[in-house]
N, C-alpha and C positions, 0 to 999 in steps of 0.2 A: 258213784252210787251203783251198787250191784242189784239192788232190789227196787221195786216201785216205792214211791212215797206213800205211806199209809197215814191217813188222817182219821182220828177218832174224835167225834164230837162229845166231849165230856159233859158239857152243859150248853144250852142254847137259849136260856132265859135271860130276862133283864134283872135289874138289881134286887127285886123282891122275890124272884123266882115264880114259878107257877106250880101248885096253887099258892096264892098269897095267904098268909096267916089270917084266919078268921073271915075270909072273903066268901060270899055266897054267889059270886058271879058265875054264870053257867060254865064258862071255860075252866074256872077253878074247881068246879064240882065234877068235871068230866072224868069218866072212867077210862078214856082212851090214854094209853101210856104215852103216846106222842104229844099229848097236851100237858104232860108233867115235865117241867123244865127246871133243871138246876142252873146255877149261875154260870155265865158263859166262859168256856175254856175249850181248847183243843189239845190233843196229844198228837205230836208229829213223830212218826217212827220210820226208820229205814235201817237196813243192815242190823247192827246191834245197838242203835242209838234210840233214846227216848227223850224228847224235849216237850215241855208243855208251854203253851202261850197263856199266861195269866194263871194265878192260883187263888181263886176266891174262897168264900166261906164254906163251899162244898168240896174243897180239894181232897180232904181225907176220904170222904165217901166215894168220890170219883176214882181215886187210886185203888180203893178196895174193890169197887165194881169191876174194874178192868184188870185186876191182878197185876198192877205195875210194881215190880220189885226193884227196878233200877231206874234212876232219874239222872240224866246227864246235864240238865239245866232248865231254867225257867226264863222265858222272854216276857217282859212286861210291856203292855200297850200304854198304860198310864197308871196313876196312883189310886184311883177310886177303890173303895173297900170291896165292891163286888168283884174286883179283879186282883186283889192283893191280900185279903183278910185271912187266907189260909196259910200264910207263909210259915207260921210256927209248926205246921204239920209236915214240914220237910224233915223233922227229927229222925224218923226211922231210916230215911235215905242217908242222912248225915252220919248216923251211927255206923252204917255199913260202908259208906263210901268216903267220908270226910267232907270237907267244905263243898257245898253245892253251888255251882256257877249260876249267877243270875246276870241277865242282860237288860239294861234299863238306861234311859237317859238320865243325866245328872240330877235333874229336878225330882225324878221318881225315886232314884236311889237315896237322895236326901230325905224324902218323905218317909221311905221305909226305915231309914236309920233313926228317925225321930220316933216312929211308932213301935219299932221292934229293936230298940237300942241294945237289948241283951243279946241279940243275934249278931249285931255288928261290932260289939265291943271287943277289943283285944286284951283288955286288962281285967283281971279278976272275973273271968268268965264263970258264970254259974254252971255247976256240974249238970249235965243233961241238956243244956241249951245248944241249939244247932248253930252252925256258922255258914257263911256264904262267901263266895269269891265274886267280887263285883266287876263286871265288864260294862263300861259306859258306851252306850249307843249314841251316835251323832248323826244328824241329818246329812245325807249325801255320802255317807261312808258305809259301805257294805262290811260285813263281818262274817267270820266262820263259826259255825257250830258243828262239832265233829268234822267231817270232811265236806260239809255243804256250805256254800256261800249264800248269805241271806242279805237281801236288800231291804232296808227300812223305808217305809212309805209314810211321809208326814201328812197328817190330816188334822181337822179341827173338830173338837167336841164342844160346841159353843165357844167359850173362851179358853178351854183347856186344849193344849196341843197333845195329840196322841200319835203313836206309831202303829202302823200295820206292818206286815212283813210279807215279802215275796220269797218263797222257797222254790227255786227253779220255775216250774210251770204252774205253781199253786200260789195264790195270794189270799191273805187273810186280813180283813179289815173289820173292826168293830168300834162302836161308839163314834161313828163319823157323822158329821153334819155338813161340812164343806171340805173340799180338797182342791188345791191349786192345779192348774194345767201342767205345771212342771212335774208335779208328783204323779199325776195321772199317766204321764209318759212312761213312768217306770213300771206301770201295770199292764200296758198294752202287750198283747201276745200271750198273756196268761191263759192257760187252758181251763183251769178251774178257779173260780172266784167265789169267796165267801164275804158277805157284807151284811151289815145290820139293817133290820127293818122292824122298827118298834111297834107300829100300829098304823092304821089308815089315816087318822087325824094328824095334822102337822105337829111337830114337837120342836122345842127350842134348841135341843142339843143332839138329836138323833135323826137319821133318815127315817121318814115314814115310808110306807110301802111304795107310793108313787115315786118318790125320790130315789129309792133303792133300785126300782125297775128301770128308771131313766138312766141311772149310773151304769147298770149292767148293759143296757142297750148301747151305751157309748163305748164301753170297754170291749164288748163282743167276745166274751169267753165261750168256750165250747159248752161248759156247764156252769151254773151259778147256784149257790145255796144261800138262803137267808137265815140269819141268826140274831141273837140279842132281841128276842121276841117277847112281847108282853101279852097278857091275857086279852088285851083290847084288840089285838089283831084278829082274834076269832079262833074257831075250832080248826085244828090242824088239817083234817081231811077236807073241810069246806074251803079253806083258803088255798090248799094245794090244787084243787080243781080249777081255780080261777087264774092260776099263774101261766105266763107264756111258756112255750116249749123251751126246754132246756133250763128252766128255773124251778127250783124246789125249795120247800121249807126244810131246813135242817131240823133234826130232832135228837134228843139225848141218846147216846150210844150208837148213832149212825156211824158206819165206817166206810170210807171211800179210799180208792187208790188212784194215784196220779202218775 
């Protein structure tokens, strides 16, 4: 790597985004741009490479906002729609580049194949349909994207197994509720950690704020950012003031370098 790793937060919201359609909740009515959150995703860039982690229903808008004209691949954490529903919008990239590499565990790849069968079919492909090159991720096996080695981190989203990813000194985790000690060992030494924090109240499949902060305290990164945030966590500026030193709320369009 000749350049720092550049991380762009394309979206930092939970499955419904903020504002929620039709909601009169004060956070949903906020005029602060940092309280407006698209579905969660990041763009990881270095040298001439661009990879995204997850492509939810806001993928097209996110690519236009950040003027992304080249996409080297998509890493999927898991199969839920807020992380995958934008897959059809890879078409402009496919038309310019050919098959778009995706990286997913077999279960997630199978789910995408069922839902987007026209993208995965090899026979009688519909003119204009995109295509992907599938790379299967397995627990305990690192893999390369471009010239960078990536370590998958297994965690649990209630009963759904998810993968986070460590890119050198940067680790990205979302939709985590529990994580085994063996997998946490792969995160120690990370300089920058991103992890989900849904709200203050406990949730069956996501870290709440207390759990996320406890996890960060255990890992001890130099900096940490919270993502996959719901309106119930509160106003961005108010929550930010309450966080420990070195911990911040991520927000849409935030760019950091590692």
